[in-house]
C-alpha positions in Angstrom: 26.0 3.6 -6.1 28.2 1.0 -4.4 28.1 2.5 -0.8 30.3 0.0 0.7 32.9 0.1 -1.8 32.8 3.9 -1.4 33.1 3.6 2.4 36.0 1.3 2.2 37.8 3.7 -0.3 37.2 6.8 1.9 37.7 5.3 5.3 41.5 5.6 6.2 42.8 3.0 8.8 45.1 4.7 11.4 48.1 3.2 13.1 46.8 3.5 16.7 43.3 3.5 18.3 43.7 7.1 19.7 44.7 8.2 16.3 41.8 6.2 14.5 39.3 7.8 17.2 40.5 11.3 16.3 40.2 10.6 12.6 36.7 9.4 13.2 35.6 12.4 15.1 37.1 14.5 12.4 35.4 12.7 9.5 32.0 12.6 11.2 32.2 16.6 11.6 33.1 16.9 7.8 30.5 14.5 6.8 27.6 16.3 8.8 28.8 19.5 7.1 28.8 18.0 3.8 25.2 16.5 4.5 23.9 19.9 5.5 25.5 21.5 2.3 23.9 18.9 0.2 20.3 19.4 1.8 20.5 23.2 1.3 21.8 23.1 -2.1 19.0 23.8 -4.6 18.6 21.6 -7.8 17.4 22.7 -11.1 16.6 19.5 -13.0 15.3 16.1 -12.1 18.5 14.3 -12.6 20.4 16.6 -10.6 17.8 16.0 -7.7 18.1 12.3 -7.9 21.9 12.5 -7.9 21.6 14.9 -4.9 19.6 12.4 -3.0 22.0 9.6 -3.7 25.0 11.7 -2.5 23.0 12.4 0.7 22.3 8.8 1.2 26.0 7.9 0.9 27.1 10.6 3.2 24.5 9.6 5.7 25.5 5.9 5.4 29.0 6.5 5.8 28.4 8.8 8.8 26.5 5.8 10.3 29.5 3.6 9.6 32.0 6.0 11.2 29.7 6.3 14.4 29.5 2.7 14.7 33.2 2.3 14.4 33.8 5.2 17.1 31.4 3.4 19.5 33.1 0.2 19.1 36.5 1.9 20.1 35.0 3.7 23.0 33.4 0.4 24.3 36.9 -1.2 24.2 35.5 -4.9 24.7 39.0 -6.3 23.7 40.9 -3.8 26.1 43.1 -2.5 23.2 42.4 1.2 23.8 43.0 0.7 27.4 46.6 -1.0 27.0 47.5 1.7 24.6 46.7 4.5 27.1 48.7 2.7 29.7 51.8 2.4 27.3 51.8 6.2 26.6 51.1 7.1 30.1 53.0 4.6 32.1 56.6 4.8 33.5 58.3 4.0 30.1 56.5 6.5 28.0 59.6 7.7 26.3 60.6 4.2 25.4 57.1 3.9 23.8 57.7 7.2 21.9 61.0 6.2 20.4 59.6 2.9 19.3 56.6 4.5 17.5 59.2 7.0 15.9 61.4 4.1 14.7 58.5 2.4 13.0 57.4 5.7 11.3 61.1 6.0 10.0 61.2 2.6 8.7 57.7 2.9 6.9 59.2 6.1 5.1 62.4 4.2 4.2 60.3 1.4 2.5 57.8 3.8 0.9 60.1 7.0 0.1 57.9 8.6 -2.3 54.3 8.3 -0.6 52.4 11.2 -0.1 49.4 11.2 2.5 46.4 13.0 1.1 44.5 15.0 3.6 40.8 14.1 4.3 39.8 17.7 3.3 40.5 17.0 -0.4 38.1 14.4 -0.5 35.2 16.6 0.7 36.5 19.3 -1.7 35.8 16.9 -4.5 32.3 16.1 -3.2 31.6 19.8 -2.8 32.8 20.4 -6.6 30.5 17.8 -7.7 27.5 19.4 -5.9 28.2 22.9 -7.1 29.2 21.7 -10.7 26.9 18.8 -11.5 27.7 16.5 -14.6 24.3 16.1 -16.4 25.4 12.7 -17.7 26.5 11.5 -14.4 24.4 8.5 -13.3 24.8 7.6 -9.5 21.9 4.8 -9.7 20.8 2.5 -12.4 17.6 3.0 -14.3 16.1 1.4 -17.3 15.7 3.3 -20.4 11.9 3.1 -20.0 12.2 4.8 -16.5 13.8 7.9 -17.9 16.2 8.2 -14.7 13.3 8.0 -12.1 10.6 9.8 -14.1 8.3 6.9 -15.2 7.8 3.4 -13.9 8.7 0.4 -16.0 6.2 -2.2 -15.4 6.3 -4.3 -18.3 7.7 -7.4 -16.8 5.2 -7.2 -14.1 2.4 -6.6 -16.7 3.6 -9.8 -18.6 3.2 -11.8 -15.2 -0.4 -10.2 -14.7 -1.7 -11.2 -18.2 -0.5 -14.8 -17.8 -2.3 -15.2 -14.3 -5.5 -17.5 -14.6 -8.7 -15.5 -14.4 -6.9 -12.3 -14.9 -8.8 -9.8 -17.4 -7.0 -9.3 -20.6 -6.1 -5.7 -21.0 -3.4 -3.6 -22.7 -0.3 -2.0 -21.0 -1.9 1.4 -20.8 -5.0 0.2 -19.2 -2.9 -2.0 -16.7 -1.2 1.1 -15.7 -4.5 2.7 -14.7 -5.8 -0.3 -12.8 -2.9 -2.4 -11.6 -3.7 -1.4 -8.0 -7.4 -2.2 -8.1 -6.7 -5.6 -6.7 -10.0 -5.7 -4.9 -11.7 -6.3 -8.2 -9.8 -9.7 -8.6 -11.7 -12.7 -7.7 -11.3 -13.5 -4.1 -11.4 -17.3 -4.4 -8.7 -17.3 -7.1 -6.2 -15.3 -5.1 -5.1 -18.3 -2.8 -2.5 -19.8 -5.4 1.2 -19.6 -5.9 1.1 -17.4 -9.1 -0.8 -14.6 -7.8 1.2 -14.3 -4.5 4.4 -14.5 -6.7 2.8 -11.7 -8.8 2.2 -9.5 -5.7 5.5 -10.2 -4.3 7.2 -9.0 -7.5 4.9 -5.8 -7.9 5.8 -4.9 -4.3 9.7 -5.5 -4.6 9.6 -3.3 -7.9 7.7 -0.4 -6.3 9.8 -0.5 -3.1 13.2 -0.6 -5.1 12.2 2.3 -7.5 11.1 4.2 -4.2 14.6 3.4 -2.9 16.4 4.6 -5.8 14.5 8.1 -6.1 14.1 8.7 -2.3 16.8 6.6 -0.7 16.6 8.5 2.6 13.0 7.4 3.2 12.5 5.5 6.3 11.2 2.4 4.9 11.0 0.6 8.4 8.7 3.2 9.6 6.5 3.1 6.4 6.3 -0.7 6.8 5.2 -0.4 10.4 2.3 2.0 9.5 1.3 -0.3 6.7 1.1 -3.2 9.0 -0.8 -1.3 11.8 -3.4 0.0 9.5 -3.7 -3.5 7.8 -4.2 -5.3 11.1 -6.9 -2.6 12.1 -8.8 -3.1 8.8 -8.5 -6.9 8.6 -9.6 -7.4 12.2 -12.9 -5.2 11.6 -13.4 -7.0 8.1 -13.1 -3.6 6.2 -9.9 -4.3 4.1 -10.8 -3.8 0.4 -11.4 -7.1 -1.4 -11.5 -9.2 1.8 -14.7 -8.5 3.2 -16.1 -11.0 5.8 -17.7 -14.0 4.5 -21.6 -13.5 4.3 -22.0 -16.9 5.5 -20.8 -15.7 9.1 -23.9 -13.4 9.0 -26.1 -16.4 8.0 -24.6 -18.4 11.0 -25.5 -15.5 13.2 -29.1 -15.8 12.0 -29.1 -19.4 12.5 -28.4 -19.1 16.3 -31.3 -20.6 18.4 -32.5 -19.1 21.5 -32.7 -21.8 24.0 -34.7 -19.8 26.5 -38.1 -21.3 25.7 -36.7 -24.8 25.9 -36.6 -26.7 29.3 -35.4 -30.1 28.1 -33.5 -31.8 25.2 -36.9 -33.6 24.3 -38.5 -30.2 23.6 -35.5 -29.4 21.1 -35.7 -32.6 19.5 -39.3 -31.5 18.3 -37.5 -28.9 16.0 -36.2 -31.9 13.9 -32.7 -32.9 12.6 -32.2 -30.0 10.0 -32.9 -27.1 12.3 -30.7 -28.7 15.2 -28.0 -28.9 12.6 -28.0 -25.3 11.5 -28.1 -24.2 15.1 -24.9 -26.3 16.1 -23.0 -25.0 12.8 -24.0 -21.6 14.0 -22.0 -22.1 17.2 -19.2 -24.1 15.3 -20.0 -27.3 17.1 -20.3 -30.7 15.9 -23.4 -31.2 14.0 -23.6 -35.2 13.5 -25.2 -37.8 15.3 -28.8 -38.9 16.0 -31.6 -36.4 16.8 -31.3 -36.9 20.6 -27.6 -36.5 20.6 -27.9 -33.3 18.7 -30.4 -32.1 21.1 -28.3 -33.0 24.2 -25.3 -31.3 22.6 -27.2 -28.2 22.0 -28.9 -27.9 25.3 -25.6 -28.3 27.0 -24.8 -24.7 25.8 -27.8 -23.1 27.6 -26.7 -20.7 30.1 -23.0 -21.2 29.4 -20.2 -19.2 27.7 -18.8 -21.2 24.7 -15.4 -21.1 26.1 -16.5 -22.9 29.0 -17.6 -26.0 26.8 -15.6 -29.1 26.2 -13.3 -28.7 23.3 -14.3 -32.2 22.2 -17.8 -30.8 21.1 -16.2 -28.1 18.6 -16.1 -29.2 14.9 -12.6 -29.4 13.5 -11.7 -26.4 11.1 -8.0 -27.0 10.5 -8.4 -26.3 6.7 -10.4 -23.2 7.3 -7.5 -21.8 9.7 -5.0 -22.6 7.0 -7.1 -20.8 4.3 -7.6 -17.9 6.8 -3.8 -17.5 7.2 -3.3 -17.7 3.5 -6.0 -15.1 3.0 -4.1 -12.7 5.5 -0.7 -13.3 3.9 -2.1 -12.4 0.3 -4.0 -9.5 1.7 -0.8 -8.1 3.5 0.9 -8.1 0.1 -2.0 -6.1 -1.4 -1.7 -3.7 1.5 1.9 -2.8 0.7 1.0 -2.5 -2.9 -1.9 0.0 -2.1 0.3 2.1 0.0 3.6 2.3 -2.1 1.3 2.9 -5.3 -0.3 5.9 -3.7 3.3 7.2 -2.8 4.2 6.9 -6.6 1.0 8.3 -7.8 3.0 11.2 -9.6 5.2 8.9 -11.5 2.3 6.7 -12.3 0.4 9.5 -13.8 3.6 10.6 -15.7 4.1 7.1 -16.9 0.5 7.0 -18.5 0.9 10.2 -20.1 4.3 9.2 -21.6 2.9 5.9 -22.8 -0.1 7.7 -24.4 2.2 10.1 -26.1 4.5 7.3 -27.5 1.4 5.4 -28.8 0.1 8.5 -30.8 3.4 9.0 -32.6 3.8 8.3 -36.2 6.7 6.3 -37.7 8.7 9.4 -38.8 8.2 10.9 -35.2 9.4 7.8 -33.6 12.7 7.8 -35.8 13.3 11.5 -35.2 12.8 10.9 -31.5 15.1 8.1 -31.3 18.0 10.2 -33.1 17.1 13.3 -30.7 16.3 11.4 -27.5 19.4 12.4 -25.5 19.2 15.9 -26.6 15.5 16.1 -25.5 16.3 14.7 -22.3 18.8 17.1 -21.5 16.6 20.0 -22.5 13.9 18.6 -20.3 16.3 18.4 -17.5 17.3 22.0 -17.9 13.8 23.3 -18.1 12.6 25.0 -15.0 9.1 24.8 -13.4 6.9 27.0 -15.6 5.5 30.0 -14.1 2.1 29.2 -12.6 1.1 31.5 -9.7 -2.7 30.5 -9.9 -1.8 26.8 -9.8 -3.7 26.2 -13.0 -3.7 22.6 -14.6 -1.0 21.8 -17.1 -2.0 21.0 -20.7 -0.4 18.3 -23.0 2.5 20.6 -23.6 3.4 20.7 -20.0 2.4 24.4 -19.6 -0.6 26.0 -17.5 -3.7 26.1 -19.6 -5.3 29.5 -20.3 -7.3 31.1 -17.5 -10.4 31.5 -19.4 -10.3 28.0 -20.3 -9.8 27.1 -16.7 -13.0 29.1 -15.8 -14.9 27.8 -18.8 -14.6 24.0 -17.6 -15.3 25.0 -14.1 -12.0 23.7 -12.8 -12.1 26.4 -9.8 -14.9 24.5 -8.3 -14.3 21.5 -6.2 -17.1 18.9 -5.6 -16.9 16.6 -2.4 -18.5 13.1 -2.3 -19.0 11.6 1.1 -19.8 7.9 -0.4 -16.2 8.1 -2.1 -14.5 8.6 1.4 -14.7 12.5 1.1 -12.9 12.4 -2.2 -12.8 16.0 -4.0 -13.5 16.1 -7.6 -12.3 19.2 -9.6 -14.8 20.5 -12.0 -18.3 19.5 -12.7 -17.3 17.2 -15.7 -15.1 15.0 -13.4 -17.8 15.0 -10.7 -20.5 13.9 -13.1 -18.2 11.2 -14.7 -17.3 9.7 -11.2 -20.7 8.3 -10.6 -19.9 5.7 -13.0 -16.3 5.1 -11.8 -15.0 2.3 -9.6 -14.6 4.5 -6.5 -18.1 5.6 -6.2 -19.4 2.1 -7.1 -17.2 0.7 -4.3 -18.6 3.0 -1.8 -22.2 2.3 -2.8 -21.3 -1.4 -2.5 -19.9 -1.1 0.9 -23.2 0.5 1.9 -25.2 -2.4 0.5 -26.9 -0.1 -2.0 -27.0 -0.7 -5.8 -25.4 2.0 -8.0 -28.3 2.6 -10.1 -29.6 5.8 -11.9 -31.9 6.4 -8.9 -28.7 7.6 -7.0 -27.3 9.9 -9.4 -26.0 13.2 -8.0 -26.4 11.8 -4.4 -23.3 12.3 -2.5 -24.2 12.2 1.1 -24.4 8.6 2.8 -27.5 9.7 4.8 -29.3 10.7 1.5 -28.5 7.6 -0.1 -29.8 5.4 2.7 -32.9 7.6 3.1 -33.6 7.1 -0.8 -32.8 3.5 -0.7 -35.4 3.1 2.2 -37.9 5.0 0.2 -37.5 2.9 -2.9 -37.7 -0.3 -1.0 -41.0 0.9 0.6 -42.3 1.7 -2.7 -41.4 -1.7 -4.0 -43.1 -3.3 -1.0 -46.5 -1.4 -1.8 -46.4 -2.9 -5.3 -46.2 -6.3 -4.1 -49.3 -8.5 -4.2 -51.3 -8.4 -0.9 -53.3 -11.5 -0.6 -55.6 -10.3 2.2 -56.9 -7.2 0.2 -56.2 -8.0 -3.6 -57.2 -11.7 -3.8 -60.7 -11.8 -5.2 -63.3 -14.6 -4.7 -66.9 -15.0 -6.2 -69.9 -15.8 -3.9 -72.8 -18.0 -4.7 -74.8 -15.0 -6.3 -71.7 -14.1 -8.5 -70.5 -11.1 -6.5 -66.9 -10.5 -6.6 -65.4 -9.7 -3.0 -62.1 -9.7 -1.4 -60.5 -12.6 0.5 -61.2 -11.2 3.8 -64.8 -10.4 3.3 -65.4 -13.7 1.6 -63.9 -15.6 4.8 -66.1 -13.2 7.0 -69.2 -14.3 5.0 -68.3 -17.9 5.2 -67.7 -18.0 9.0 -71.3 -16.4 9.4 -72.8 -18.9 7.2 -74.1 -16.2 4.6 -72.9 -17.6 1.5 
């Protein structure tokens, strides 16, 4: 829908500023009335709903254009409106009146057959399009694969993905299921131009598809929310796939407590390697002789790191550049996560459509190609099936029988705290989720291996308690030198290490 072209076509330039303002007020009132009528109109098919959204977007954009034009005229920065009011209200108002009358007569002499169409005709035409929709009308462009907004067309994005280095080879159907699981991609392989270009193209497609099916969505507000959530997770180190480097924890463990040391000479007794790790933990320079390192480390005793001389800090320009690149890539991933979630319904429909098309025989493909247009029209005309109990839909798009619904336990919901309080419908889906990515990711975040010991464990507290118990049992099975190591005395008696040492100290051997 070329909005700018329609606005230029629908907007009528008036001869005077006052008339132009009057016309803008009239057009704004008619646009508001048409917009309300468009939103109250109930659509009966998917195509009609998309067209209705596009018409509403056109009316809203045109309303904004008229409002901006009217505001510009009222501000009167060039003084044209003020001069016109002075002309029609000054001492020579009759002369101005006859001058304008003469211009009007001259215009009609040049164009004797011209008929001015009133603005109401255009809005009557818009009302007719709304109440008598044309099923073949396309107000926005979709590919054949997208089915006028029903499905996603990710073939080009899929080709880019399979050509990435270190990308897992998979078919298109598998890609539709896992293209948003970006946290599984190796972290050290994400900092390249190809991966960033792939994320950019994927983000542009998802946003463009959303803009075509929901043009009235406030994308600026959505982007603001995404950035706010991303900054919060990034600063806390909990963004999926970009967990904080474990070396930072190692550095924290290498920090040396300087309280027991009273001089650099005492620190020097620890050796070069220990002083180096302690300096690295504080991000200070770790080179130099033993005494230089000891003096540099001892200078931090009782002082804040921000109060130290900047010259003692190690240079980390490369790490800062890498950190900025990581944040840019992670920000693109945040957009993909959010917009993929908004398109979850279309994504599921796309996966089912691809499965259905792959299962067809050659004869069925030929028949579907011949009757494709008729089938699409019939699908559009079908109303939502009667489903008062909100039963799941079967392969034919109709609700499954109620006895089958009860047999599979689909009326039961199981909550898993480890999966982020995600609810699973039915015992089969609940048992299957323990081996799926969401539960495995939750266990990995807790630092617990996802083994068979934790089957049917859904609470974080229970999982941690069981893991502590397993670790305690493993510690019991470890070899204990003091009690399990055996020695033989001079008489051939077998005793433990502790008893042997006691006898040896007493001189009884």
